[in-house]
N, C-alpha and C positions, 0 to 999 in steps of 0.2 A: 769627355776626356779632355783634359789639357791640352794633350800634343793634337789631337783633330783639331782643335781650337786654334791652335797656332799655325798648322798647315793652311786652314782656312783662311786666316789673316795672310800669311804669305802669298796664296794665290790671289786674294783679293788685290793685295799690292802690285801683284805682277801684271793682273787683267785690268786695273783702272787707270785712273789719270788724275792728275790734277789734286785737288784737296781730298779726293776719296782714297788716292794714293798715300799721301804725307798720312792721313788718319789711320788709315790700316797699319802703315810703317809703325807710327807712335804707339798704337794698342799693341802690337807684337811685342815692341821694344819694353814696354811698360810690364807686360805679362813676365819676360824673361827676366828682366833686372830684378822684379818684386818677388819672383817665386823661388822660393829655398826648399821646394819640396820635389825638385827633380834628383833623383838620387843616382840615376845612370851617368857616370861620368862620361861617356861617349855621346850621350844625348846632350849632357850640359854643355859641352864642348861644341858641339854643332851650333846650338840654339845661341849662346853666347857670341860665337865668333859672326853668325849672320847678324846678330841685334847690333852688335860692335860695326860691322862694314856698313850698316844700313846708316851708320852716322854720318857717312860721307857720301849719301846720296844727296844731290842738289839739284832741282830741275830748272834752276836759274841760269841759263848759260852765260849771262856777266858775271854773275856770283863766282859760276864755277871757274871762270878765268882767273880769280883771286889764290887760289890755292890747287895746285896740280893733284891734290888727293882726292879732291871732290870729283865726283863722276855723274853721270845724267842717266836716261831711262835706259838706253841698250844695257849698260853695264848691270844696272839694276835688275833688270829681267834675266840677265845671265846668272848673276849672285844669287837671285831667288830660287832661278830652276835647279840652279847645283845644290840648294841647301834643302829645297823639296826631296831631290832624289836621295841625298843622305840619310834625311829622315825617313823614306821608303824604304830603304834598306835595312835599318833598324827595325821597323815597325810598319810591315806592309800590310796595306787595308784597300 
């Protein structure tokens, strides 16, 4: 199921670092932005919100200083945990 794959990618993004984290984020975003089959509006809102918020994750401290909307690892982990919790309430497994 697509939702399980998306949850797995979010968990991978939260629990990994470096290029593995960036790869999991990109895979998650690619699936969310390219998938038109999600009919549940609430689910779609959660997925698109986290995909959008992940655009502002920047692991490089120096680059993060250039734009106050960028955030680092701590906030990424918090954002992903919140998204997973929201997904769990819609589809507990």
